[in-house]
C-alpha positions as CSV (number, residue, x, y, z in Angstrom):
1,X,-38.5,68.0,39.7
2,X,-38.1,66.4,36.5
3,X,-38.4,66.7,32.8
4,X,-38.8,64.4,29.5
5,X,-36.4,64.4,26.5
6,X,-38.4,63.0,23.7
7,X,-36.7,61.5,20.1
8,X,-34.1,59.4,19.6
9,X,-31.1,62.2,18.9
10,X,-31.8,63.9,21.8
11,X,-32.1,60.6,24.2
12,X,-28.8,59.3,22.7
13,X,-26.9,62.5,23.3
14,X,-28.3,62.5,27.0
15,X,-26.9,58.9,27.3
16,X,-23.6,60.1,26.0
17,X,-23.3,62.8,28.5
18,X,-23.2,62.9,32.2
19,X,-26.9,63.9,32.8
20,X,-28.9,62.3,35.3
21,X,-31.2,59.9,33.7
22,X,-34.0,58.8,36.1
23,X,-35.6,56.4,33.4
24,X,-36.2,55.3,29.7
25,X,-39.4,54.3,27.7
26,X,-39.4,53.1,24.5
27,X,-42.2,51.8,22.5
28,X,-42.9,48.3,22.0
29,X,-41.8,46.9,18.2
30,X,-39.7,49.8,18.2
31,X,-36.3,49.2,16.0
32,X,-33.4,50.8,14.5
33,X,-31.3,52.9,16.6
34,X,-33.8,52.2,19.7
35,X,-31.7,49.2,20.5
36,X,-28.7,51.0,21.1
37,X,-30.4,53.4,23.5
38,X,-31.7,50.3,25.2
39,X,-28.2,49.1,25.1
40,X,-26.6,51.9,26.7
41,X,-29.1,52.1,29.3
42,X,-28.6,48.6,30.4
43,X,-25.1,49.5,30.1
44,X,-25.5,52.4,32.8
45,X,-28.0,50.6,34.8
46,X,-30.7,53.1,33.8
47,X,-34.3,51.7,34.5
48,X,-35.6,50.6,31.1
49,X,-39.5,50.1,30.1
50,X,-41.4,49.5,27.5
51,X,-44.9,51.1,26.7
52,X,-47.4,51.1,23.7
53,X,-47.3,54.1,21.3
54,X,-50.7,55.4,22.3
55,X,-49.5,55.8,25.9
56,X,-46.4,57.5,24.8
57,X,-48.1,59.8,22.6
58,X,-49.9,61.1,25.2
59,X,-46.9,61.5,27.6
60,X,-45.0,63.2,24.5
61,X,-48.0,66.0,24.5
62,X,-47.8,66.2,20.6
63,X,-44.1,65.9,20.4
64,X,-42.5,63.5,18.1
65,X,-40.8,61.1,20.2
66,X,-40.0,58.6,17.7
67,X,-40.6,55.7,20.1
68,X,-38.4,56.9,22.7
69,X,-39.2,59.1,26.1
70,X,-36.3,59.8,28.7
71,X,-37.1,61.5,32.2
72,X,-34.0,63.4,33.2
73,X,-33.1,65.8,36.2
74,X,-33.8,69.5,35.8
75,X,-30.8,71.3,33.4
76,X,-28.1,72.3,35.7
77,X,-26.9,75.8,34.4
78,X,-23.7,77.0,34.9
79,X,-22.0,80.1,35.6
80,X,-20.2,82.9,33.4
81,X,-17.0,81.6,35.2
82,X,-17.5,78.4,34.2
83,X,-18.2,79.7,30.5
84,X,-14.7,81.4,30.7
85,X,-12.9,78.7,32.3
86,X,-14.1,76.4,29.3
87,X,-12.3,79.0,26.7
88,X,-9.4,78.6,29.3
89,X,-9.2,75.2,29.3
90,X,-9.3,75.0,25.5
91,X,-6.8,77.7,25.2
92,X,-9.1,80.0,23.1
93,X,-10.2,83.6,23.6
94,X,-13.9,83.7,24.8
95,X,-16.5,83.4,22.3
96,X,-19.6,83.9,24.1
97,X,-23.5,84.4,23.0
98,X,-25.8,86.5,24.8
99,X,-29.5,86.2,24.2
100,X,-31.9,89.3,25.4
101,X,-35.3,88.4,25.9
102,X,-35.5,85.2,23.5
103,X,-38.8,83.9,24.0
104,X,-39.4,80.9,21.6
105,X,-37.9,77.6,22.6
106,X,-37.0,76.7,19.0
107,X,-34.9,79.4,18.2
108,X,-33.2,78.9,21.7
109,X,-32.7,75.0,20.8
110,X,-31.5,75.8,17.1
111,X,-29.0,78.6,18.8
112,X,-27.4,75.7,21.0
113,X,-27.3,73.5,18.1
114,X,-25.0,76.2,16.2
115,X,-23.0,77.1,18.9
116,X,-22.1,73.6,19.8
117,X,-20.8,73.4,16.3
118,X,-19.1,76.7,16.1
119,X,-17.3,76.4,19.1
120,X,-19.4,78.7,21.2
121,X,-18.1,78.8,24.7
122,X,-21.1,79.2,26.2
123,X,-24.4,81.3,26.4
124,X,-26.2,83.7,28.9
125,X,-29.6,84.1,29.1
126,X,-31.6,86.5,31.8
127,X,-33.8,84.9,34.3
128,X,-37.3,86.9,33.6
129,X,-38.8,87.4,30.2
130,X,-36.9,84.9,28.8
131,X,-37.2,81.1,27.4
132,X,-35.6,78.6,29.7
133,X,-34.2,75.4,28.7
134,X,-36.9,73.0,28.5
135,X,-38.0,69.8,26.7
136,X,-38.7,71.3,23.4
137,X,-35.1,73.2,23.5
138,X,-33.5,70.0,23.9
139,X,-35.2,68.5,21.3
140,X,-34.8,71.3,18.8
141,X,-31.2,71.4,19.6
142,X,-30.4,67.5,18.6
143,X,-28.8,66.5,21.5
144,X,-26.5,69.8,21.9
145,X,-28.0,71.3,24.8
146,X,-26.3,68.3,26.7
147,X,-22.8,69.9,25.7
148,X,-23.5,73.8,25.5
149,X,-23.2,75.5,28.9
150,X,-25.9,78.0,29.7
151,X,-25.9,80.8,32.1
152,X,-28.7,82.2,33.6
153,X,-28.2,85.5,35.2
154,X,-30.3,88.1,36.8
155,X,-29.5,91.3,34.6
156,X,-27.7,91.4,31.5
157,X,-26.5,94.9,31.2
158,X,-24.9,94.0,34.6
159,X,-23.2,90.9,33.3
160,X,-22.0,92.9,29.9
161,X,-20.3,95.5,32.1
162,X,-18.2,92.4,34.0
163,X,-17.1,90.8,30.8
164,X,-16.1,94.0,29.3
165,X,-13.8,94.5,32.8
166,X,-12.4,91.3,31.8
167,X,-11.2,92.4,28.5
168,X,-14.2,90.9,26.6
169,X,-15.6,93.1,23.9
170,X,-19.3,92.9,23.4
171,X,-21.4,93.5,20.0
172,X,-25.1,93.7,19.7
173,X,-26.9,92.5,16.5
174,X,-29.2,95.5,15.4
175,X,-30.4,96.6,12.0
176,X,-28.7,100.0,12.7
177,X,-25.1,98.7,13.0
178,X,-22.5,98.7,10.9
179,X,-21.9,95.6,8.6
180,X,-20.8,92.6,10.4
181,X,-18.0,91.3,8.1
182,X,-16.0,94.5,8.8
183,X,-16.0,93.7,12.5
184,X,-12.3,92.1,14.2
185,X,-14.1,89.1,15.8
186,X,-10.2,87.6,16.1
187,X,-10.5,89.3,19.8
188,X,-12.4,87.9,22.8
189,X,-16.0,88.6,21.7
190,X,-19.5,88.3,23.5
191,X,-22.1,89.0,20.8
192,X,-25.8,89.8,21.7
193,X,-28.9,88.8,19.9
194,X,-32.3,90.0,20.9
195,X,-35.7,88.6,21.0
196,X,-38.2,87.9,18.3
197,X,-39.6,91.0,17.2
198,X,-38.2,93.1,19.7
199,X,-34.2,92.7,19.2
200,X,-31.6,94.0,21.7
201,X,-33.1,96.2,24.2
202,X,-32.0,100.1,24.1
203,X,-29.8,99.9,27.5
204,X,-28.3,96.6,26.6
205,X,-27.2,98.3,23.1
206,X,-26.2,101.2,24.7
207,X,-23.9,98.9,26.9
208,X,-22.2,97.1,23.8
209,X,-18.8,98.4,22.5
210,X,-20.2,97.9,18.9
211,X,-23.1,97.2,16.8
212,X,-23.4,95.1,13.8
213,X,-26.0,94.5,11.1
214,X,-26.5,91.6,8.5
215,X,-27.4,93.1,5.1
216,X,-31.2,92.6,3.7
217,X,-31.6,92.3,0.2
218,X,-35.1,91.3,0.1
219,X,-38.6,92.7,1.3
220,X,-38.4,91.1,4.5
221,X,-36.4,93.4,6.7
222,X,-34.9,90.8,9.6
223,X,-33.9,87.1,10.0
224,X,-35.2,84.8,12.4
225,X,-33.1,85.1,15.7
226,X,-31.5,81.7,15.2
227,X,-30.3,82.5,11.3
228,X,-29.5,85.6,12.6
229,X,-27.1,84.1,15.3
230,X,-25.8,81.4,12.9
231,X,-24.8,84.0,10.5
232,X,-22.8,86.0,13.0
233,X,-21.3,82.7,14.9
234,X,-19.9,81.4,11.4
235,X,-18.1,84.7,10.6
236,X,-16.4,84.3,14.2
237,X,-15.3,81.0,13.1
238,X,-14.1,81.9,9.6
239,X,-12.2,84.9,11.1
240,X,-10.7,82.6,13.5
241,X,-9.6,79.4,11.5
């Protein structure tokens, strides 16, 4: 089974990584960074095709392809141990994001993008009732999906228990928690962000070592999941600098 990556930035990042690309289609007459994509494709001996814009619009199913569509092998999920190994290889204390019931691919893509920039070692998502890494996620992540490790697990609660046994402190983002800037993130940390509208589930929240919140001053009482995750990730960065 294959999937498509659309957009110049996302395809360029896929070319830079070790992702297996089956073929790349470019719009006839496309200029700019498309030439760089074509050159890299030829260098890696990836089949290159040219097509008219109407056909590419149809293939992209309404997505903004910017004249470039790549067909790639399915995203390769890692294991949680792979994430911990990455932290060890970097000589850093683990920094993990756990997503509990996130369903919007745009949110996952945005979180992956910020996580990659913030030095997160990996993301954990559940196998059921959750968004997977899709074409939309890849596009929204602006190529970060090629570098960010993502593990799919059967049970988030059980995984939290395993992380805690390995000395990792696990915290949930919830409105009832203490203000996030009072928490020590210099230790090995995994942060749990809940799904849109539902937040972190009760069972998962109970498994966590601490619960943190982001202060709200406006009429709207909650942030978008990706925005909340960004605030927390960069607090970890600030404390660890």
